C-alpha positions as CSV (number, residue, x, y, z in Angstrom):
1,M,-30.0,19.4,-9.7
2,S,-31.2,16.1,-8.4
3,Q,-33.6,15.6,-5.5
4,D,-30.8,13.8,-3.7
5,D,-28.6,16.8,-4.1
6,I,-31.3,19.1,-2.7
7,A,-31.9,16.7,0.3
8,D,-28.2,16.3,0.9
9,N,-27.7,20.0,1.6
10,K,-29.8,19.8,4.7
11,N,-27.0,17.8,6.2
12,I,-24.0,20.0,5.5
13,H,-21.9,19.7,8.6
14,N,-20.7,21.7,11.5
15,S,-17.1,22.6,10.6
16,S,-16.0,25.9,9.2
17,L,-16.7,24.8,5.6
18,F,-19.9,22.9,6.1
19,N,-21.8,24.8,8.8
20,P,-25.5,23.7,8.5
21,K,-26.6,27.3,9.1
22,N,-24.4,28.6,6.3
23,K,-26.7,28.9,3.3
24,T,-23.9,30.0,1.1
25,M,-21.9,26.8,1.6
26,R,-25.0,24.8,1.0
27,L,-25.4,26.6,-2.3
28,V,-21.8,26.0,-3.2
29,A,-22.0,22.3,-2.3
30,S,-25.0,22.0,-4.6
31,C,-23.2,23.8,-7.4
32,I,-20.2,21.6,-7.1
33,R,-22.2,18.6,-8.0
34,S,-23.8,20.3,-10.9
35,R,-22.6,21.7,-14.2
36,Y,-21.5,25.0,-12.4
37,R,-18.5,23.4,-10.6
38,G,-16.1,25.9,-12.1
39,L,-18.2,28.8,-11.1
40,A,-18.6,27.3,-7.6
41,K,-14.9,26.9,-7.2
42,F,-14.3,30.6,-7.9
43,F,-17.1,31.7,-5.7
44,C,-16.0,29.5,-2.8
45,Q,-12.4,30.7,-2.9
46,F,-13.5,34.3,-2.9
47,V,-16.2,33.8,-0.2
48,Y,-13.9,32.3,2.4
49,E,-11.0,34.7,2.0
50,A,-13.0,37.9,1.5
51,M,-15.7,37.4,4.2
52,P,-13.6,38.7,7.2
53,V,-12.8,41.8,5.2
54,L,-16.4,42.3,4.0
55,S,-17.8,41.8,7.5
56,S,-15.7,44.7,8.8
57,M,-17.1,47.1,6.2
58,P,-20.0,49.2,7.7
59,A,-21.9,49.3,4.4
60,V,-21.7,45.6,4.0
61,N,-22.9,45.1,7.6
62,R,-25.9,47.2,7.0
63,I,-26.8,45.0,4.0
64,V,-26.2,41.9,6.1
65,D,-28.7,43.3,8.6
66,L,-31.3,43.7,5.9
67,G,-30.9,40.7,3.8
68,G,-28.3,38.3,5.3
69,R,-24.8,37.3,4.2
70,L,-26.0,35.3,1.3
71,C,-27.3,38.4,-0.5
72,V,-24.1,40.2,0.1
73,L,-21.9,37.4,-1.1
74,L,-24.0,36.9,-4.2
75,L,-23.9,40.6,-5.0
76,V,-20.1,40.8,-4.5
77,F,-19.7,37.6,-6.5
78,L,-21.6,39.1,-9.5
79,L,-19.7,42.4,-9.3
80,I,-16.3,40.5,-9.4
81,L,-17.5,38.2,-12.1
82,S,-18.5,41.2,-14.3
83,A,-15.2,42.9,-13.5
84,N,-13.4,39.8,-14.4
85,A,-15.2,39.7,-17.8
86,R,-14.3,43.3,-18.5
87,A,-10.6,42.5,-17.6
88,Q,-10.2,39.8,-20.2
89,G,-7.9,42.1,-22.2
90,G,-5.4,42.6,-19.5
91,N,-4.7,42.9,-15.8
92,R,-7.1,45.5,-14.4
93,I,-7.4,44.3,-10.8
94,G,-4.3,46.0,-9.4
95,L,-1.7,43.3,-9.5
96,R,1.7,44.5,-10.7
97,A,4.3,42.5,-12.5
98,D,7.0,40.8,-10.5
99,V,10.1,42.9,-11.2
100,S,12.3,41.3,-8.6
101,R,14.3,39.4,-11.1
102,E,15.4,42.5,-12.9
103,T,18.3,42.9,-10.4
104,M,19.0,39.2,-10.0
105,D,22.1,38.5,-12.1
106,G,22.8,35.0,-11.0
107,S,25.8,35.8,-8.8
108,L,26.1,35.5,-5.0
109,K,25.2,38.7,-3.3
110,P,27.5,39.5,-0.3
111,G,25.5,39.6,2.9
112,S,22.5,38.0,1.5
113,H,20.4,36.0,3.9
114,V,17.2,34.0,3.4
115,K,15.0,32.5,6.1
116,V,12.8,29.4,5.3
117,F,10.1,27.6,7.3
118,L,9.8,23.9,6.6
119,P,7.0,22.2,8.4
120,Y,7.1,18.9,6.4
121,L,9.9,16.5,5.7
122,P,12.7,19.1,6.2
123,Y,15.4,16.5,5.9
124,L,14.2,15.6,2.4
125,A,13.7,19.2,1.4
126,I,17.2,20.4,2.1
127,S,19.4,17.3,1.9
128,H,20.6,18.0,-1.7
129,S,21.5,21.5,-0.7
130,V,24.1,20.1,1.7
131,N,24.8,16.6,0.3
132,A,25.5,15.1,-3.1
133,G,25.4,11.7,-4.8
134,L,25.9,10.4,-8.3
135,V,22.6,12.0,-9.4
136,K,20.1,14.5,-8.0
137,P,16.4,15.2,-8.5
138,A,15.4,17.0,-11.6
139,D,12.2,18.3,-13.3
140,N,12.3,16.1,-16.3
141,E,10.5,13.0,-17.4
142,R,13.0,10.6,-15.8
143,G,13.2,12.6,-12.6
144,W,17.0,12.9,-12.2
145,E,20.1,14.5,-13.6
146,Y,23.8,13.9,-13.1
147,D,25.5,15.4,-10.1
148,M,28.8,13.7,-8.9
149,A,28.6,11.5,-12.0
150,V,28.7,13.0,-15.5
151,S,27.6,9.9,-17.4
152,H,26.7,6.2,-16.9
153,T,26.5,3.0,-18.9
154,R,24.3,0.0,-18.2
155,I,26.7,-2.9,-19.0
156,D,24.1,-5.5,-18.3
157,E,21.0,-5.9,-16.1
158,K,23.1,-6.1,-13.0
159,T,26.1,-3.9,-13.8
160,Y,26.3,-0.1,-14.1
161,E,29.4,2.0,-14.8
162,F,29.7,5.7,-13.8
163,E,32.1,8.3,-14.9
164,L,32.7,10.7,-12.0
165,R,32.9,14.5,-12.1
166,R,36.5,15.7,-12.0
167,G,38.0,18.6,-10.0
168,V,35.5,18.2,-7.2
169,S,36.5,18.6,-3.5
170,F,34.6,17.9,-0.3
171,Q,33.6,20.9,1.8
172,D,36.8,20.5,3.8
173,G,39.0,20.5,0.7
174,S,39.7,16.8,0.6
175,P,39.4,15.2,-2.9
176,F,36.4,13.4,-4.3
177,D,37.3,10.5,-6.6
178,A,36.7,6.8,-7.0
179,D,38.4,5.9,-3.7
180,A,36.0,8.3,-1.8
181,V,33.0,6.5,-3.5
182,L,34.3,3.0,-2.6
183,L,34.8,4.1,1.1
184,N,31.2,5.5,1.2
185,M,29.7,2.4,-0.4
186,A,31.5,0.2,2.1
187,Y,29.9,2.1,5.0
188,F,26.5,2.2,3.2
189,K,26.5,-1.6,2.9
190,K,26.9,-1.8,6.7
191,Q,24.1,0.6,7.4
192,P,21.8,1.0,4.4
193,Y,18.4,2.6,4.3
194,T,15.6,0.1,3.8
195,Y,12.7,1.9,2.2
196,T,13.6,0.6,-1.3
197,A,15.2,-2.8,-2.2
198,I,18.7,-1.4,-2.6
199,D,19.7,-2.8,0.8
200,R,18.9,-6.3,-0.6
201,V,20.1,-6.0,-4.2
202,Y,23.3,-4.0,-3.8
203,D,26.4,-6.2,-4.1
204,R,29.6,-4.2,-4.4
205,T,31.4,-1.3,-6.0
206,E,34.7,-1.6,-7.9
207,K,37.2,1.1,-8.9
208,V,37.8,1.1,-12.7
209,S,40.0,4.2,-12.7
210,K,40.5,7.3,-10.6
211,Y,37.3,8.8,-11.9
212,K,35.3,5.7,-12.9
213,I,33.5,3.2,-10.8
214,R,31.4,0.1,-11.4
215,I,28.4,-0.9,-9.3
216,Y,27.3,-4.6,-9.2
217,L,23.8,-5.7,-8.2
218,K,22.6,-9.2,-7.2
219,E,19.6,-9.0,-9.5
220,K,17.9,-6.8,-12.1
221,Y,16.8,-3.6,-10.5
222,G,15.0,-0.6,-12.1
223,L,15.3,1.9,-9.3
224,L,19.1,2.2,-9.0
225,L,19.3,5.7,-10.5
226,Y,16.6,6.9,-8.1
227,D,18.4,5.3,-5.1
228,A,21.5,7.1,-6.3
229,M,19.8,10.4,-5.4
230,W,20.0,9.3,-1.7
231,I,23.3,7.5,-1.6
232,H,25.3,10.6,-0.6
233,F,29.0,10.8,-0.1
234,Y,30.8,12.0,3.0
235,T,34.3,12.7,4.2
236,K,36.3,10.0,5.9
237,T,36.1,12.1,9.1
238,Y,32.3,12.0,9.1
239,L,32.1,8.3,8.3
240,E,34.4,7.5,11.2
241,K,32.3,9.5,13.6
242,Y,28.8,8.6,12.4
243,G,29.0,5.8,9.9
244,W,26.6,6.0,6.9
245,N,23.8,6.1,9.5
246,G,21.1,4.3,7.4
247,K,17.6,4.9,8.9
248,P,14.0,4.4,7.7
249,T,13.9,8.1,7.1
250,A,17.4,8.3,5.4
251,P,19.6,11.1,4.7
252,N,22.6,12.1,6.8
253,L,22.4,15.5,8.3
254,A,23.5,14.3,11.7
255,A,25.9,17.0,12.7
256,P,27.2,20.4,11.5
257,G,30.5,20.5,9.7
258,P,32.3,20.5,6.3
259,Y,31.5,16.8,5.7
260,A,29.7,16.7,2.4
261,L,29.8,17.8,-1.3
262,G,26.8,20.1,-1.7
263,P,26.5,23.8,-2.4
264,Y,25.8,24.6,1.3
265,I,27.6,23.6,4.5
266,L,25.6,22.6,7.5
267,D,26.9,25.2,9.9
268,K,24.6,24.9,12.9
269,G,22.0,22.3,14.0
270,Y,21.1,18.9,12.5
271,V,18.0,17.5,10.7
272,E,17.1,13.9,10.2
273,G,13.7,12.2,10.0
274,D,13.6,11.1,13.6
275,R,15.5,14.0,15.2
276,S,16.2,17.6,14.4
277,S,17.1,20.9,16.0
278,S,14.6,23.7,16.0
279,V,16.9,25.9,13.8
280,V,19.4,25.0,11.1
281,E,22.0,27.3,9.6
282,L,23.5,26.8,6.2
283,V,26.5,28.8,4.7
284,A,27.7,28.9,1.2
285,N,30.3,26.3,0.2
286,E,33.3,28.2,-1.3
287,N,34.7,24.9,-2.6
288,Y,31.5,24.0,-4.6
289,W,32.4,22.7,-8.0
290,N,29.8,24.8,-9.9
291,P,30.7,28.5,-9.9
292,N,27.1,29.5,-10.6
293,Y,25.8,28.3,-7.3
294,P,24.9,29.0,-4.6
295,K,23.5,32.5,-4.9
296,V,22.7,33.4,-1.3
297,E,25.4,33.6,1.4
298,R,23.4,32.3,4.4
299,I,20.2,30.4,4.8
300,T,18.3,29.9,8.1
301,L,15.8,27.1,8.3
302,Y,13.1,26.9,11.0
303,L,11.6,23.5,11.6
304,D,9.0,23.8,14.3
305,L,7.3,27.2,14.2
306,N,3.6,27.6,14.6
307,A,2.3,27.8,11.1
308,D,-0.1,30.7,11.7
309,V,2.7,32.7,13.4
310,A,5.1,31.9,10.5
311,V,2.6,33.1,7.9
312,S,2.0,36.3,9.8
313,D,5.7,36.9,10.0
314,L,6.1,36.4,6.2
315,L,3.0,38.5,5.2
316,G,3.3,41.3,7.7
317,Q,7.0,42.2,7.9
318,E,10.4,41.6,6.5
319,G,13.3,39.7,7.9
320,K,11.4,37.0,9.8
321,I,10.4,34.4,7.1
322,D,11.1,34.6,3.3
323,I,9.9,31.2,2.0
324,M,7.3,28.7,3.3
325,P,4.6,26.4,2.1
326,I,1.2,27.8,3.2
327,P,-2.2,26.5,4.0
328,F,-4.7,26.9,1.2
329,S,-6.7,29.4,3.3
330,Y,-3.8,31.9,3.2
331,E,-3.7,32.3,-0.6
332,L,-5.6,35.6,-0.9
333,P,-3.9,37.2,2.2
334,T,-0.6,36.3,0.5
335,V,-1.6,38.0,-2.8
336,L,-2.7,41.1,-0.9
337,S,0.4,41.3,1.4
338,E,2.8,44.2,1.2
339,Y,5.8,41.8,1.5
340,A,4.9,38.4,0.0
341,K,3.8,36.9,-3.3
342,L,2.0,33.6,-4.2
343,I,3.5,30.7,-6.2
344,R,1.1,28.0,-7.3
345,S,1.9,24.8,-9.2
346,P,0.8,21.1,-9.6
347,S,2.8,18.7,-7.6
348,T,3.7,15.0,-7.2
349,N,3.0,15.2,-3.5
350,N,0.4,13.1,-1.7
351,Y,-1.5,12.9,1.6
352,S,-0.8,9.5,3.2
353,V,-3.7,8.5,5.4
354,H,-2.9,5.1,6.9
355,I,-5.6,2.6,8.0
356,N,-4.1,0.7,10.9
357,M,-4.8,-2.9,9.9
358,V,-2.1,-4.2,12.3
359,S,-3.2,-3.1,15.7
360,G,-6.3,-0.9,15.0
361,N,-9.9,-1.7,15.4
362,A,-10.7,-5.2,14.2
363,L,-13.3,-4.0,11.7
364,L,-10.6,-2.3,9.7
365,K,-9.3,-5.7,8.6
366,E,-12.5,-6.1,6.6
367,R,-12.1,-4.9,3.0
368,E,-15.8,-3.9,2.8
369,V,-15.5,-1.7,5.9
370,R,-12.4,0.1,4.5
371,E,-14.3,0.6,1.2
372,V,-17.3,2.1,3.0
373,I,-14.9,4.6,4.7
374,N,-13.5,5.6,1.3
375,K,-17.0,5.8,-0.2
376,A,-18.2,8.1,2.6
377,I,-15.5,10.7,2.1
378,D,-16.5,13.1,-0.6
379,Q,-13.4,14.0,-2.6
380,E,-15.2,16.7,-4.6
381,S,-16.1,18.6,-1.4
382,L,-12.6,18.2,0.1
383,L,-11.0,19.4,-3.1
384,M,-13.3,22.3,-3.9
385,L,-13.9,23.5,-0.3
386,S,-11.3,22.2,2.2
387,M,-8.5,22.6,-0.4
388,N,-9.8,25.7,-2.2
389,G,-9.7,23.7,-5.5
390,E,-5.9,23.4,-5.2
391,G,-5.3,19.9,-6.5
392,E,-7.0,17.1,-8.4
393,H,-8.9,14.0,-7.8
394,S,-7.0,10.8,-7.1
395,P,-8.5,7.4,-7.1
396,T,-5.7,6.1,-4.9
397,M,-2.9,7.6,-2.8
398,V,-0.5,8.4,-5.6
399,S,-0.4,11.6,-7.5
400,P,-1.5,11.5,-11.2
401,N,1.5,13.7,-12.0
402,F,4.0,10.9,-11.6
403,Y,5.2,9.4,-14.8
404,G,2.8,6.7,-16.0
405,V,0.3,7.1,-13.2
406,R,-2.4,9.1,-15.1
407,Q,-2.3,6.5,-17.9
408,A,-2.4,3.6,-15.4
409,S,-5.3,4.9,-13.4
410,S,-7.4,6.7,-16.0
411,H,-10.1,4.0,-15.9
412,L,-10.7,4.5,-12.1
413,Q,-12.3,7.3,-10.3
414,P,-12.7,8.2,-6.6
415,Y,-15.6,6.3,-5.1
416,S,-17.4,9.5,-4.1
417,L,-17.5,10.6,-7.8
418,A,-19.2,7.3,-8.8
419,E,-21.9,7.8,-6.2
420,N,-22.7,10.9,-4.1
421,P,-22.1,9.7,-0.5
422,L,-24.3,12.5,0.9
423,S,-27.4,11.1,-0.8
424,L,-29.8,9.5,1.7
425,T,-29.9,6.2,-0.2
426,A,-26.1,5.8,-0.4
427,R,-25.6,6.9,3.2
428,N,-28.1,4.3,4.6
429,E,-26.3,1.6,2.6
430,L,-23.0,2.6,4.1
431,I,-24.4,2.7,7.6
432,G,-26.0,-0.7,7.1
433,T,-22.5,-2.2,6.2
434,I,-20.9,-0.7,9.3
435,K,-23.7,-2.1,11.5
436,K,-23.4,-5.5,9.9
437,Y,-19.8,-5.8,10.8
438,Q,-20.4,-4.4,14.3
439,I,-22.8,-7.4,14.9
440,K,-20.2,-9.8,13.4
441,Y,-17.6,-8.6,15.8
442,G,-19.9,-8.6,18.8
443,M,-20.4,-4.8,19.1
444,D,-23.5,-2.9,19.8
445,P,-24.8,-1.7,16.4
446,E,-26.9,1.0,18.1
447,K,-23.7,2.7,19.2
448,K,-21.5,4.5,16.7
449,L,-18.2,2.8,15.8
450,K,-15.4,4.6,17.8
451,L,-12.2,5.1,15.8
452,K,-9.1,7.3,16.6
453,F,-7.3,9.6,14.1
454,L,-3.7,10.9,14.8
455,V,-3.0,14.2,13.0
456,Q,-0.4,16.9,12.9
457,E,-2.0,20.3,13.4
458,S,-1.3,21.5,9.9
459,F,-3.6,18.8,8.5
460,L,-6.4,19.3,10.9
461,F,-8.4,21.2,8.3
462,L,-8.7,18.0,6.3
463,V,-9.3,15.7,9.2
464,K,-12.1,17.8,10.7
465,D,-14.0,17.5,7.4
466,I,-13.3,13.8,7.2
467,E,-14.7,13.5,10.7
468,Y,-17.9,15.0,9.5
469,F,-18.3,12.6,6.6
470,L,-17.6,9.6,8.8
471,E,-20.0,10.8,11.5
472,L,-22.7,10.6,8.8
473,I,-22.1,6.8,8.4
474,H,-22.3,5.8,12.1
475,I,-18.6,6.4,13.0
476,D,-17.5,8.5,16.0
477,L,-14.1,9.8,15.2
478,E,-11.7,10.8,18.0
479,V,-9.1,13.3,16.7
480,E,-5.8,13.5,18.6
481,V,-3.5,16.3,17.5
482,V,0.3,16.0,17.8
483,K,2.7,19.0,17.6
484,E,5.3,17.8,15.1
485,E,5.7,15.5,12.2
486,K,8.3,13.4,14.0
487,N,5.6,12.6,16.6
488,I,3.6,11.1,13.8
489,F,6.5,9.1,12.6
490,S,7.4,7.8,16.0
491,Q,4.0,6.0,16.1
492,L,3.9,5.0,12.4
493,L,7.3,3.4,12.3
494,N,6.7,1.4,15.4
495,T,3.3,0.0,14.4
496,R,4.6,-3.0,12.5
497,D,6.3,-4.4,15.6
498,G,3.4,-3.4,18.0
499,L,5.6,-0.8,19.7
500,N,3.6,2.3,19.0
501,E,2.8,4.0,22.3
502,T,-0.4,5.7,21.1
503,K,-3.2,3.5,19.9
504,Y,-4.7,4.7,16.7
505,D,-6.9,3.6,13.7
506,F,-6.0,6.3,11.2
507,L,-2.9,8.5,10.8
508,I,-2.0,11.2,8.3
509,W,1.3,12.7,7.1
510,G,2.4,14.7,4.1
511,N,4.0,12.1,1.8
512,Y,5.8,14.6,-0.4
513,D,7.6,13.2,-3.3
514,W,11.2,12.4,-2.3
515,I,12.4,10.3,-5.3
516,R,10.6,11.5,-8.4
517,H,9.1,8.1,-9.0
518,P,5.7,6.6,-8.0
519,W,7.6,4.5,-5.4
520,A,7.5,7.7,-3.3
521,A,3.8,7.0,-2.8
522,L,3.7,3.2,-3.3
523,F,6.4,2.3,-0.8
524,V,3.8,2.4,2.1
525,Y,2.1,-0.6,0.5
526,R,5.2,-2.8,0.9
527,P,4.4,-5.7,3.2
528,G,6.8,-6.0,6.1
529,S,8.0,-2.4,5.9
530,V,7.9,-0.2,9.0
531,W,6.2,2.3,6.7
532,S,3.2,0.0,6.1
533,T,0.2,-0.6,8.3
534,I,-1.3,-3.2,6.0
535,G,0.2,-6.3,7.4
536,Q,0.9,-9.4,5.2
537,D,-0.5,-9.4,1.7
538,D,0.5,-12.1,-0.8
539,T,-0.5,-10.1,-3.9
540,L,1.5,-7.1,-3.0
541,E,4.4,-9.4,-2.2
542,K,4.3,-10.5,-5.8
543,Y,3.9,-7.0,-7.3
544,I,6.5,-5.0,-5.4
545,P,9.5,-7.0,-6.5
546,L,8.4,-6.7,-10.1
547,L,8.1,-2.9,-9.7
548,F,11.7,-2.8,-8.3
549,Q,12.9,-4.7,-11.4
550,T,11.1,-2.6,-14.0
551,A,12.5,0.6,-15.3
552,I,10.1,3.4,-16.3
553,D,11.1,3.1,-20.0
554,E,10.3,-0.6,-20.2
555,P,7.0,-1.5,-22.0
556,Q,5.7,-3.5,-19.0
557,Y,6.1,-0.5,-16.6
558,V,2.6,1.1,-17.1
559,P,0.7,-2.2,-17.2
560,L,2.4,-3.3,-13.9
561,L,1.6,0.1,-12.4
562,K,-2.0,-0.3,-13.5
563,S,-2.2,-3.7,-11.8
564,I,-0.8,-2.4,-8.5
565,I,-3.1,0.7,-8.5
566,E,-6.2,-1.4,-9.3
567,Y,-5.5,-3.8,-6.5
568,V,-4.8,-1.1,-3.9
569,Y,-8.0,0.7,-5.0
570,H,-10.3,-2.3,-4.7
571,Q,-8.7,-3.3,-1.4
572,S,-9.0,0.3,0.0
573,F,-5.7,-0.1,1.9
574,M,-5.5,3.6,2.6
575,I,-8.0,6.5,2.9
576,F,-7.8,8.1,-0.6
577,L,-7.7,11.9,-0.7
578,P,-7.2,14.4,-3.6
579,S,-3.6,15.1,-4.6
580,P,-2.6,18.6,-3.6
581,N,-1.1,21.4,-5.6
582,K,2.1,23.0,-4.2
583,I,1.3,26.5,-2.7
584,M,4.3,28.6,-1.7
585,A,4.5,32.1,-0.3
586,M,7.8,34.0,-0.9
587,N,9.1,37.4,0.0
588,K,8.6,39.6,-3.0
589,E,12.3,40.1,-3.5
590,V,13.2,36.3,-3.5
591,Y,12.8,33.9,-6.3
592,Y,13.5,30.3,-7.3
593,D,11.6,27.9,-9.5
594,P,9.7,25.5,-7.1
595,R,9.9,21.8,-7.7
596,P,6.7,19.7,-7.9
597,S,8.3,17.4,-5.2
598,A,9.5,17.8,-1.7
599,F,12.9,19.1,-2.8
600,I,13.8,22.8,-2.4
601,P,16.8,23.7,-4.5
602,L,18.2,26.2,-2.0
603,W,21.2,26.7,-4.3
604,E,18.9,28.3,-6.9
605,V,17.3,30.8,-4.4
606,E,18.2,34.3,-5.3
607,V,17.5,37.8,-3.9
608,S,17.1,41.1,-5.6
609,D,18.8,44.3,-4.7
610,N,15.7,45.3,-2.8
611,H,15.8,42.3,-0.4
612,W,15.9,43.2,3.3
613,S,19.3,41.5,3.8
614,V,21.2,43.6,1.2
615,R,19.1,46.8,0.9
616,A,19.9,50.1,2.6
617,G,16.8,52.0,3.8
618,E,13.1,51.2,3.8
619,Y,11.3,49.0,1.3
620,P,10.1,51.2,-1.6
621,A,6.4,51.9,-1.2
622,E,5.6,51.2,-4.9
623,L,6.9,47.6,-4.4
624,K,4.3,46.9,-1.7
625,A,1.5,46.7,-4.3
626,P,0.2,43.1,-4.8
627,V,2.2,41.0,-7.2
628,E,0.8,38.8,-10.0
629,I,0.4,35.2,-9.0
630,T,3.0,32.9,-10.4
631,L,1.4,29.9,-12.1
632,D,3.7,27.0,-12.8
633,D,2.8,24.2,-15.2
634,M,4.4,20.8,-14.9
635,K,3.9,20.4,-18.7
636,D,6.5,23.0,-19.2
637,K,9.1,21.1,-17.3
């Protein structure tokens, strides 16, 4: 361990993870930067979840009185490590196999009812459970599979022909055919969404036959099949009432009714990016074209619950919540719960942390200042401590799990891995840069630079630790917490035009993959977009149109992606954080295969005969034992 590392641990901060009085965390922080990082990760995860339980044990408290928590934790860590070594031949720590699927036969169970809490991007998560387009998201290399289309042909760079699925009806029983597609595309052209280039490059759609259509573009465009995920088709009745309703946040779930083509009907409530009801009810679509789906009769979606209350409802009882993403800190309680199980997998999701270069503090327009901010934030500590090791480093704000991204960014590494930002030498250099620009802009360099961070409560665990790192480099961060994601969007989407009511310098939201393409992350760099806080940039103006024109299977795709990622990295246009894994908690008698993206395929959700909604009597005591953790691997997709 270097002298810098030893000195740095005197400055571990005052949050729950970096309390300067917490010797255990100082040890872990040192281990993380040494060759023992794997050991430290295991130790850290156990410490933070087990400490409340250990502290309640009289024997442990007596040891604490004698020798302090550090001795206790080291002792327990060694005991568990040795037990883990003895258990290499099998599972000897009391976790039972998940037997729920033994009574899942793929059919819809009468009376089945599943309850889901969706704190992030609910309109994206559920849209394909209600709506349908030519294709839908899929866990394959290209990211999509056919839905209302069964095949397509690219006639030339600007012309695509689609064969439509036959025998399909809308939820109200009216027919789906080429005429229905033409009607929807006419409405879409009047009110398109604007977060890709489809609003600009789409020309027209023609009917070739009853079940064949041809789409014409104004120029070469590589994202058409990804846009086709979100160009959903609606009944004439819906279109006459609401139009296609294009918005920056897209899909149409504007009102309940049998208006769409998906496996579920929106029965109660509404959910769009800028507006939603607190509760949404879905019922199985009896007219759905695929007889294998859906598998649950009714699904209730909750959109604005308190996360801690929701977790408590899922872990502590039945019938309140069945599925939800959980904070990393709830992993062990989920495993030990009588009613829930833990599902872990890599993801293509991202944390978008915007730097307001449009109307924020003037210093943020300086590239060197933005770079200093990224250098100060220790990704290793955030990943291993704040995120319980659930994710991976990311040099920019785009998940390495997107097709081509790992190859395009393999030569880059997060700034904090190149040089430890907690070393005294590095920290003094970063402080010197901040003070240099304070003087340039007429500010008092003896006073800390005041900046403001807008955050939804569910991301506060990250922002509080970012606050610590920035405090070390002469930045005083004011953190303002908002209740819901839509409150974040109301500020972000009005920043470009100077209409945001709350002044801010940084803002975070969960940019969870909505298109199965790196554009899901890169779209926030598009100059002129309401999603961007960068302002004008000539280089990005050159790159973005090229990305739109390039399909992922073209040889120039990865080199172009590399150029964009390199430029964004060196400009520090965003605050770059690790890319998170996807962590889900489910009722033990519920199952579906989670996607790495924001999508939740509700039509695939299934319940066992022991689920609370279909079971008679109490939950069997033997099933309350902890269930083995489900570990999903994107490489198997």
